[in-house]
C-alpha positions as CSV (number, residue, x, y, z in Angstrom):
1,M,16.4,-29.6,-47.0
2,L,18.2,-29.9,-49.8
3,K,19.4,-27.3,-52.3
4,T,21.6,-27.8,-56.1
5,I,25.2,-25.5,-56.0
6,R,24.9,-23.2,-58.6
7,Q,26.8,-19.9,-59.7
8,V,24.9,-16.4,-59.1
9,I,26.3,-13.3,-60.9
10,I,24.6,-10.0,-59.6
11,L,25.2,-6.9,-61.4
12,T,25.0,-3.4,-59.0
13,S,24.2,-0.3,-59.7
14,L,27.3,0.8,-59.9
15,S,27.7,-1.6,-62.4
16,L,30.7,-2.9,-60.4
17,I,30.6,-6.9,-60.9
18,T,29.7,-8.9,-57.7
19,M,30.6,-12.5,-57.9
20,S,29.1,-15.3,-55.8
21,Y,29.8,-18.9,-55.8
22,T,30.0,-22.3,-54.2
23,I,33.0,-24.2,-53.5
24,K,33.0,-27.7,-51.7
25,Q,35.9,-28.1,-49.0
26,K,37.1,-31.3,-47.4
27,D,37.9,-31.7,-43.5
28,K,40.7,-33.4,-42.3
29,N,37.9,-36.4,-41.8
30,G,37.4,-36.6,-45.3
31,N,34.5,-34.9,-45.0
32,M,33.0,-32.7,-47.9
33,Y,31.5,-29.3,-47.1
34,A,29.6,-26.5,-49.0
35,Y,30.5,-22.8,-49.0
36,L,29.2,-19.8,-50.4
37,V,31.9,-17.3,-51.6
38,E,31.1,-14.0,-52.0
39,S,33.6,-11.2,-54.0
40,Y,33.2,-7.7,-52.8
41,W,35.3,-4.5,-53.5
42,D,37.0,-3.1,-50.1
43,K,37.0,0.7,-50.6
44,K,39.7,1.0,-47.8
45,K,42.3,-1.8,-49.1
46,K,41.5,-0.9,-52.6
47,Q,41.5,-4.6,-53.5
48,S,38.9,-7.3,-53.9
49,R,38.3,-9.5,-50.9
50,Q,36.3,-12.9,-50.6
51,K,33.7,-13.5,-47.6
52,R,32.6,-17.2,-47.0
53,T,29.3,-18.4,-45.7
54,Y,28.5,-22.3,-44.5
55,L,26.1,-23.7,-46.1
56,G,26.1,-27.8,-45.1
57,A,27.5,-31.0,-45.8
58,W,28.0,-31.6,-49.4
59,D,26.3,-35.0,-50.7
60,E,28.5,-36.7,-53.3
61,K,25.8,-38.7,-54.8
62,S,22.9,-36.6,-55.4
63,G,25.2,-33.5,-56.3
64,T,23.3,-31.4,-53.5
65,I,23.8,-29.5,-49.9
66,K,22.2,-31.0,-47.1
67,E,21.4,-27.8,-44.8
68,K,22.5,-28.4,-41.3
69,E,19.7,-28.6,-38.9
70,N,21.6,-29.8,-35.7
71,Q,21.8,-28.1,-32.4
72,R,24.7,-25.7,-33.6
73,S,22.4,-24.3,-36.5
74,I,19.7,-22.7,-34.1
75,K,20.2,-19.2,-34.7
76,T,18.0,-18.1,-31.6
77,T,15.4,-18.8,-28.9
78,K,12.7,-16.8,-27.7
79,S,9.9,-16.7,-25.6
80,Y,6.4,-17.2,-27.2
81,G,3.7,-18.0,-24.8
82,T,3.4,-14.7,-22.6
83,P,3.2,-12.6,-26.1
84,Y,0.8,-15.2,-27.9
85,L,-1.5,-15.0,-24.7
86,L,-1.8,-11.2,-24.6
87,L,-2.5,-11.1,-28.7
88,K,-5.4,-13.1,-28.0
89,I,-6.4,-11.2,-25.2
90,T,-5.6,-8.2,-27.0
91,D,-7.7,-9.3,-29.8
92,E,-10.9,-10.1,-27.9
93,L,-10.8,-5.9,-27.1
94,E,-9.8,-5.1,-30.6
95,I,-6.9,-3.2,-28.7
96,S,-4.6,-4.1,-31.7
97,T,-7.7,-2.9,-34.4
98,K,-8.0,0.2,-32.6
99,L,-4.6,1.4,-32.3
100,N,-3.9,1.1,-35.8
101,D,-6.9,3.0,-36.9
102,A,-6.4,6.0,-34.6
103,F,-2.5,5.9,-35.0
104,G,-1.2,4.1,-38.7
105,D,1.5,2.3,-39.2
106,I,3.1,2.7,-35.3
107,G,0.1,0.7,-33.6
108,G,2.2,-2.1,-33.5
109,E,5.3,0.0,-31.9
110,I,2.8,1.0,-29.0
111,M,1.4,-2.6,-28.7
112,A,5.2,-4.0,-28.4
113,L,5.9,-1.5,-25.4
114,A,2.4,-2.3,-23.9
115,F,3.1,-6.0,-23.6
116,S,6.8,-5.8,-23.0
117,K,5.6,-3.4,-19.8
118,I,2.9,-6.1,-18.7
119,I,5.7,-9.0,-18.9
120,K,8.7,-7.4,-17.7
121,R,8.6,-5.3,-14.5
122,S,11.5,-3.1,-15.3
123,S,12.2,0.6,-16.7
124,L,11.1,0.9,-20.7
125,K,14.9,2.0,-21.1
126,N,15.6,-1.8,-20.7
127,I,13.2,-2.5,-23.7
128,H,15.6,-3.9,-26.0
129,H,16.4,-6.6,-23.5
130,V,12.8,-7.8,-23.7
131,M,12.3,-7.6,-27.5
132,E,15.5,-9.6,-28.1
133,D,13.8,-12.7,-25.2
134,T,10.2,-12.4,-26.8
135,F,8.5,-12.9,-29.9
136,I,6.7,-9.7,-29.2
137,P,8.4,-7.7,-32.7
138,E,7.4,-10.8,-34.8
139,L,3.7,-10.8,-33.2
140,C,3.5,-7.5,-33.2
141,N,4.2,-7.0,-37.0
142,T,7.4,-4.8,-35.9
143,S,11.4,-4.8,-36.6
144,N,12.4,-1.6,-34.8
145,E,15.7,-1.6,-32.6
146,F,13.7,-0.6,-29.7
147,S,17.1,1.1,-28.4
148,S,16.8,3.7,-25.4
149,Q,17.5,6.8,-28.4
150,W,14.4,5.3,-30.4
151,L,11.8,4.9,-27.4
152,S,12.7,8.3,-26.1
153,R,11.8,10.1,-30.2
154,F,8.7,7.6,-30.1
155,L,7.3,8.3,-26.9
156,E,7.9,12.4,-27.9
157,E,6.2,11.1,-31.4
158,L,3.2,9.6,-29.4
159,A,2.3,12.4,-27.1
160,S,2.2,14.8,-30.1
161,K,-0.8,12.6,-31.6
162,E,-3.0,14.3,-29.5
163,K,-6.2,13.8,-32.0
164,S,-5.0,10.2,-32.4
165,Q,-5.0,8.9,-28.8
166,Q,-8.6,10.8,-28.7
167,E,-9.5,8.5,-31.6
168,F,-8.6,5.7,-29.4
169,H,-10.8,6.6,-26.4
170,K,-14.1,7.5,-28.8
171,S,-13.1,3.8,-29.8
172,M,-13.1,2.2,-26.3
173,I,-16.3,4.1,-25.2
174,S,-19.3,1.8,-25.4
175,K,-22.4,3.5,-27.5
176,S,-24.7,0.7,-27.4
177,D,-25.8,0.2,-23.8
178,K,-25.6,3.0,-21.3
179,D,-23.0,2.2,-18.6
180,T,-21.7,3.2,-15.1
181,L,-18.4,4.9,-14.9
182,A,-16.0,5.2,-12.0
183,F,-14.0,7.6,-11.8
184,D,-11.2,8.6,-9.6
185,I,-7.8,10.3,-8.9
186,T,-4.3,9.4,-8.2
187,S,-0.9,10.6,-7.5
188,L,2.2,9.8,-9.6
189,S,5.2,11.0,-8.2
190,S,8.0,11.5,-10.1
191,H,12.4,12.8,-9.7
192,A,11.8,14.8,-12.9
193,K,12.9,18.4,-12.2
194,M,12.3,20.4,-15.6
195,I,8.4,19.2,-16.2
196,D,5.9,22.1,-15.4
197,I,3.0,19.8,-15.0
198,L,5.3,18.3,-11.9
199,E,3.7,20.3,-8.8
200,Y,3.6,19.8,-5.2
201,G,0.2,18.7,-4.0
202,Y,-1.4,16.3,-1.5
203,N,0.3,13.3,-2.3
204,R,-1.7,9.9,-1.6
205,D,1.4,7.7,-1.3
206,G,2.8,9.7,1.2
207,L,5.8,10.8,-1.4
208,D,7.5,13.9,-0.7
209,L,8.5,14.5,-4.7
210,P,6.2,16.6,-7.3
211,Q,3.7,14.5,-8.9
212,I,0.7,14.5,-11.5
213,N,-2.6,14.1,-10.7
214,L,-3.8,11.0,-12.9
215,G,-7.6,11.0,-13.2
216,L,-9.1,7.3,-14.5
217,V,-12.3,6.3,-15.7
218,M,-13.4,2.5,-15.5
219,S,-16.4,0.8,-17.3
220,I,-18.3,-0.8,-14.5
221,M,-20.1,-2.6,-17.4
222,R,-17.0,-4.0,-19.0
223,K,-14.7,-3.7,-15.8
224,I,-12.1,-2.5,-17.7
225,P,-9.9,1.1,-18.0
226,I,-11.2,3.6,-21.1
227,Y,-10.1,6.9,-20.5
228,Y,-8.0,8.7,-18.6
229,K,-7.0,12.4,-17.9
230,I,-3.5,14.3,-16.3
231,F,-4.0,17.4,-14.1
232,P,-1.5,19.5,-12.4
233,G,0.0,18.0,-9.4
234,S,-1.6,20.6,-7.2
235,I,-5.0,20.3,-8.3
236,N,-7.3,19.1,-6.1
237,D,-10.3,16.6,-6.6
238,V,-13.1,19.2,-7.0
239,V,-12.3,21.0,-9.8
240,T,-11.8,18.1,-12.3
241,L,-15.1,17.1,-13.0
242,K,-16.0,19.4,-15.0
243,N,-13.9,19.5,-17.9
244,L,-14.0,15.7,-17.6
245,I,-17.7,15.8,-18.2
246,I,-17.0,18.2,-21.7
247,E,-14.4,15.2,-22.8
248,L,-16.5,12.4,-22.2
249,K,-19.5,14.3,-24.0
250,S,-17.2,14.7,-26.9
251,S,-15.6,11.4,-26.8
252,G,-19.7,9.7,-27.6
253,V,-21.1,9.2,-24.2
254,D,-24.6,9.9,-24.6
255,S,-25.8,8.5,-20.9
256,C,-24.3,7.0,-18.2
257,Q,-24.0,7.2,-14.6
258,I,-20.8,8.5,-12.7
259,I,-19.8,6.9,-9.4
260,L,-17.5,9.2,-7.3
261,D,-15.7,9.7,-4.0
262,R,-16.6,11.6,-1.5
263,G,-13.6,14.2,-2.3
264,F,-15.6,15.1,-5.5
265,Y,-18.6,16.2,-3.7
266,S,-18.5,20.0,-3.9
267,Q,-21.7,22.3,-5.3
268,N,-20.6,22.9,-8.4
269,N,-19.8,19.1,-9.5
270,I,-23.0,18.4,-8.2
271,N,-24.9,21.3,-10.4
272,E,-22.9,20.2,-13.3
273,M,-23.6,16.7,-13.6
274,L,-27.5,17.7,-13.0
275,K,-27.1,20.6,-16.0
276,E,-25.6,18.0,-17.9
277,N,-28.5,15.4,-17.1
278,I,-25.3,12.8,-15.6
279,E,-26.5,10.4,-13.3
280,F,-24.3,10.4,-10.2
281,V,-23.9,8.7,-6.5
282,V,-21.7,10.2,-4.5
283,P,-20.8,10.1,-0.9
284,L,-22.1,13.1,1.3
285,P,-19.4,14.2,3.7
286,F,-20.0,14.3,7.3
287,N,-18.7,17.8,7.7
288,V,-20.8,19.9,5.4
289,K,-24.1,20.9,6.5
290,A,-26.7,18.5,4.5
291,G,-24.0,15.7,5.6
292,K,-24.7,16.5,9.4
293,F,-28.2,17.1,9.7
294,L,-29.1,13.7,8.0
295,I,-26.7,12.4,10.5
296,S,-28.5,14.3,13.4
297,E,-32.1,13.6,12.0
298,T,-31.6,9.8,11.7
299,N,-29.4,9.3,14.7
300,K,-32.2,7.3,16.6
301,D,-34.2,5.9,13.9
302,I,-31.2,4.6,12.3
303,F,-31.1,1.6,15.0
304,N,-34.6,0.8,14.8
305,P,-35.5,-2.8,13.9
306,N,-37.9,-2.2,11.2
307,N,-35.1,-0.3,9.1
308,A,-32.6,-3.8,9.3
309,R,-31.9,-4.5,5.4
310,R,-29.6,-7.8,4.6
311,Y,-27.2,-7.3,1.7
312,S,-25.7,-10.7,0.6
313,S,-24.7,-12.2,3.6
314,D,-24.0,-8.7,5.7
315,I,-26.8,-6.5,7.8
316,Y,-27.3,-3.0,7.3
317,N,-29.8,-0.5,8.9
318,V,-30.9,1.9,6.3
319,I,-33.0,5.4,6.0
320,E,-34.3,6.6,2.9
321,K,-34.8,10.2,2.5
322,D,-35.8,12.8,-0.5
323,I,-33.3,15.7,0.1
324,D,-33.2,19.1,-1.6
325,L,-29.3,19.8,-2.6
326,F,-28.0,23.1,-3.9
327,D,-32.1,23.9,-5.2
328,S,-32.4,20.5,-6.9
329,K,-33.7,17.3,-5.7
330,V,-31.4,14.3,-5.1
331,Y,-32.1,11.4,-3.2
332,G,-30.0,10.3,0.3
333,Y,-29.4,6.8,1.8
334,V,-28.0,6.6,5.3
335,I,-26.4,3.5,5.5
336,Y,-25.2,1.5,8.9
337,S,-23.2,-1.2,9.7
338,K,-22.5,-2.7,12.8
339,K,-19.8,-4.8,11.7
340,R,-18.2,-1.8,10.0
341,E,-18.4,0.4,13.3
342,S,-16.5,-2.5,15.0
343,D,-13.8,-2.3,12.7
344,E,-13.3,1.6,12.7
345,T,-14.0,1.5,15.9
346,T,-11.1,-0.6,16.8
347,A,-8.9,0.9,14.3
348,F,-9.5,4.0,15.7
349,Y,-8.6,3.7,19.2
350,N,-5.7,1.8,18.5
351,R,-4.5,4.6,16.4
352,L,-5.4,7.2,19.3
353,M,-3.6,4.9,22.1
354,D,-0.5,4.6,20.0
355,I,0.0,8.2,19.5
356,E,-0.8,8.8,23.3
357,S,2.0,6.4,24.5
358,K,4.3,7.7,21.8
359,L,3.8,11.7,23.0
360,D,2.4,11.3,26.5
361,K,5.4,11.8,29.5
362,R,8.0,12.5,26.9
363,K,11.0,15.0,27.8
364,I,10.8,18.1,25.6
365,Y,13.5,20.1,24.0
366,G,12.2,23.4,22.8
367,D,9.3,23.7,20.7
368,P,6.8,20.2,20.7
369,T,4.6,21.6,17.9
370,E,6.7,20.2,15.2
371,L,6.8,16.7,17.2
372,I,2.9,17.2,17.8
373,D,2.3,17.8,14.2
374,R,4.5,14.8,12.7
375,T,2.9,12.1,15.6
376,A,-0.2,13.0,15.9
377,R,-1.3,14.6,12.5
378,G,-5.3,14.4,12.0
379,F,-5.6,13.2,15.3
380,K,-4.3,16.1,17.4
381,K,-7.9,17.6,17.6
382,H,-8.7,14.8,19.8
383,F,-5.7,15.7,22.7
384,R,-5.1,18.6,24.9
385,F,-1.2,19.1,24.7
386,N,0.7,20.6,28.2
387,V,4.8,21.1,28.9
388,K,4.8,21.0,32.5
389,D,8.7,20.8,33.8
390,G,9.7,20.0,30.2
391,I,7.6,16.6,30.3
392,L,4.8,16.7,27.6
393,H,1.3,15.8,29.1
394,V,-1.3,14.3,27.1
395,K,-5.1,14.4,27.8
396,R,-7.8,12.9,25.4
397,K,-10.8,15.0,24.4
398,P,-13.7,13.4,24.8
399,K,-16.5,15.4,23.1
400,S,-13.8,15.5,20.1
401,I,-13.6,12.0,19.9
402,T,-17.2,10.8,20.7
403,Q,-18.3,13.3,17.9
404,T,-16.0,11.2,15.8
405,T,-17.0,7.8,16.7
406,N,-20.8,8.5,16.4
407,R,-19.9,8.8,12.7
408,F,-18.5,5.0,12.6
409,G,-20.5,2.6,10.4
410,K,-22.4,5.0,8.5
411,M,-22.3,6.3,5.2
412,I,-24.6,8.7,3.4
413,L,-25.3,8.1,-0.5
414,I,-26.7,10.4,-2.9
415,S,-27.8,9.7,-5.9
416,S,-29.3,12.1,-8.8
417,S,-32.0,8.8,-9.5
418,K,-34.4,7.2,-6.9
419,N,-33.2,3.5,-6.9
420,N,-33.0,0.9,-4.5
421,W,-31.1,1.1,-1.7
422,D,-28.6,-2.2,-2.2
423,E,-28.5,-1.2,-5.8
424,V,-26.8,2.3,-5.1
425,L,-24.7,0.3,-2.5
426,S,-23.5,-2.0,-5.2
427,Q,-23.2,0.6,-7.4
428,Y,-20.6,2.5,-5.0
429,R,-18.9,-0.6,-4.1
430,Q,-17.7,-1.2,-7.6
431,R,-16.0,2.1,-7.7
432,D,-13.3,-0.5,-5.4
433,L,-12.4,-1.4,-9.1
434,I,-10.6,1.9,-10.0
435,E,-8.6,1.1,-6.4
436,K,-7.2,-2.0,-7.5
437,E,-6.6,-0.5,-11.2
438,Y,-4.1,2.1,-9.4
439,K,-2.9,-0.6,-7.3
440,Y,-2.0,-2.4,-10.8
441,L,-0.4,0.3,-12.4
442,K,1.8,1.7,-9.2
443,Q,2.8,-2.0,-8.2
444,E,2.4,-4.7,-10.9
445,L,3.3,-2.3,-14.1
446,E,5.6,0.0,-11.7
447,V,4.7,3.2,-13.0
448,M,6.2,4.8,-9.9
449,P,8.5,6.7,-9.3
450,M,8.6,7.9,-13.1
451,R,12.3,8.9,-14.2
452,V,11.2,10.4,-17.6
453,H,13.1,14.2,-17.4
454,K,10.7,15.9,-20.6
455,H,7.1,16.6,-20.7
456,E,6.5,14.9,-24.1
457,T,8.1,11.8,-23.2
458,L,6.0,11.6,-19.8
459,M,2.8,12.0,-21.9
460,G,3.9,9.4,-24.4
461,L,4.8,7.4,-21.7
462,L,1.5,7.6,-19.9
463,F,-0.6,6.3,-23.0
464,V,1.9,3.0,-23.1
465,F,1.1,2.6,-19.8
466,F,-2.8,2.9,-20.1
467,I,-3.1,0.4,-23.0
468,S,-0.8,-2.0,-20.6
469,L,-3.3,-1.3,-17.8
470,I,-6.3,-2.1,-20.3
471,I,-4.9,-5.2,-21.3
472,R,-3.7,-7.1,-17.8
473,T,-7.2,-5.5,-16.4
474,H,-9.2,-7.8,-19.2
475,L,-6.6,-10.8,-19.0
476,M,-6.9,-10.5,-15.0
477,N,-10.7,-10.6,-15.7
478,R,-11.0,-13.7,-17.8
479,A,-8.7,-15.4,-15.5
480,R,-11.0,-15.0,-12.9
481,D,-14.2,-16.0,-14.7
482,A,-12.2,-19.1,-15.6
483,D,-11.7,-19.9,-11.9
484,L,-7.7,-19.4,-12.5
485,L,-6.9,-17.1,-9.6
486,E,-8.1,-19.4,-7.0
487,K,-4.5,-21.2,-6.9
488,Q,-2.3,-18.6,-8.4
489,S,-2.4,-14.9,-9.9
490,V,-2.2,-13.2,-12.7
491,S,2.0,-12.9,-12.8
492,D,1.8,-16.8,-12.1
493,I,-0.1,-17.4,-15.5
494,L,2.5,-14.9,-17.0
495,L,6.0,-16.8,-15.6
496,E,4.2,-20.3,-16.6
497,M,3.3,-19.3,-20.4
498,S,6.9,-17.4,-20.7
499,K,8.5,-21.2,-20.3
500,L,6.4,-21.7,-23.7
501,R,9.8,-21.1,-26.3
502,V,10.0,-21.0,-29.8
503,V,13.5,-21.9,-31.8
504,H,15.0,-21.1,-34.8
505,I,16.0,-23.8,-36.9
506,G,16.6,-24.9,-40.5
507,G,15.2,-21.1,-41.2
508,K,12.3,-21.2,-39.5
509,W,10.8,-21.0,-35.9
510,R,9.4,-24.0,-34.8
511,L,7.5,-24.3,-30.9
512,S,8.7,-26.2,-28.1
513,E,6.4,-28.4,-26.5
514,I,3.3,-27.2,-24.6
515,T,3.3,-28.3,-20.8
516,K,0.2,-29.5,-19.3
517,K,-0.4,-26.3,-16.8
518,Q,0.3,-23.8,-19.9
519,R,-2.5,-26.3,-21.5
520,T,-4.9,-25.9,-19.0
521,I,-4.3,-22.0,-18.6
522,L,-5.4,-21.8,-22.7
523,E,-8.1,-24.1,-22.4
524,A,-9.5,-22.3,-19.6
525,L,-9.4,-19.1,-21.1
526,D,-10.5,-20.5,-24.1
527,I,-8.0,-20.1,-26.3
528,G,-7.0,-22.2,-29.4
529,L,-3.4,-24.0,-28.5
530,P,-0.4,-22.2,-30.8
531,V,1.1,-23.9,-33.8
532,D,4.6,-23.0,-35.1
533,P,4.7,-19.3,-35.7
């Protein structure tokens, strides 16, 4: 690129004249180079000073400057492939548009933070390193410094925008077709001490830390998370559903079916869903009156060859029954799998014998209660314990064991609508998607343990994680549909795409060579090849 030398005079707002001009200077080899000289007033030293900026080689024949474009003129290099891929995946769900509509001018920052968490499995306090090394700020149209101080302020601001968050949730809910929604709760632990919502409760990860409970709603139709709700750590599953139903209704859910785990079974929850005309599928616990009755009533007939059914390539025995439950009519499905019974029996007796070998004939000093509770836990009811001459003796309780093993291989599903048994089973199995989401959240996005110390920061952080989860889930779905996950994981795909970089040369960003693997990934996902940004 060629540029003619010219003199520029700028009049400042303070009526002080600052002059900038170019000069030519030879090096010891006789080569001529051009520099921009800028004069300025040094307030501390109270004198005029100069600053020189190298422009390029001077061409005597043309009287112009030839800008330097060799390796030394490269200002920076950044990873481009992964942010580009995530942006294209995000565009398919219109996430960027929905964030901008809901949050206005901070939508780009939310996207940038969500991208960074997918790309780099580390604390967001190191976010500035990710932004410096990737093209995220440019693609998300943001120029913030992303320092730890900025991040804390931003997350607090984000948490305060509850109406904007609600608008975003509404935009994620499909209003065109009836959707099936799966809902479940998990525990998110934290080391923080001063956040009221963090409480001790049933920790699903076995951690001895205060926690919050995160309820996540998955769209089975689109296979992405669409809504989340935060509960105090001591709240159990059965008391969370009523408010969730109210919020889903206010967000535009007119017709849906909710798939729940057995932890949500209660009279209040069943009545609430029936009252709101929300269809549901939920397992019936064996230890409630209706569950005990159905197991007892169908115990012999369930094994009748006439009740054998095929689902995919697996064989089940099925009995369907109408049930009067809490003065309402629902539909029950008792389903037995011999394969599942075998697996559960093996796991049960292995655990039973492990406990037995650890405790039986063990030398005891003092009260053995704590040792028994810690070792046997839920299996304690299957043993009799006796200490004689300082030795602990353990005996099995056959009746208790038989009552438990009689249920192996069986499940009872209840539904508000009468459907074919295989359709109900298929719907219930879809809730496995939400278990995978929690796995991604905790392992791939490393949400735990959370290391923030203010309520507002925590709430803002969880919204960022939610956006990350949506994007990563959609990428995984697209990769699976494109048969990309047969030989590589989503992490492998992100790593390969991260090798596609851009370099800043001569004032422009230029794309590096696209490899065969990168081209294969983009073509399989039906994403156009990138060009110089």
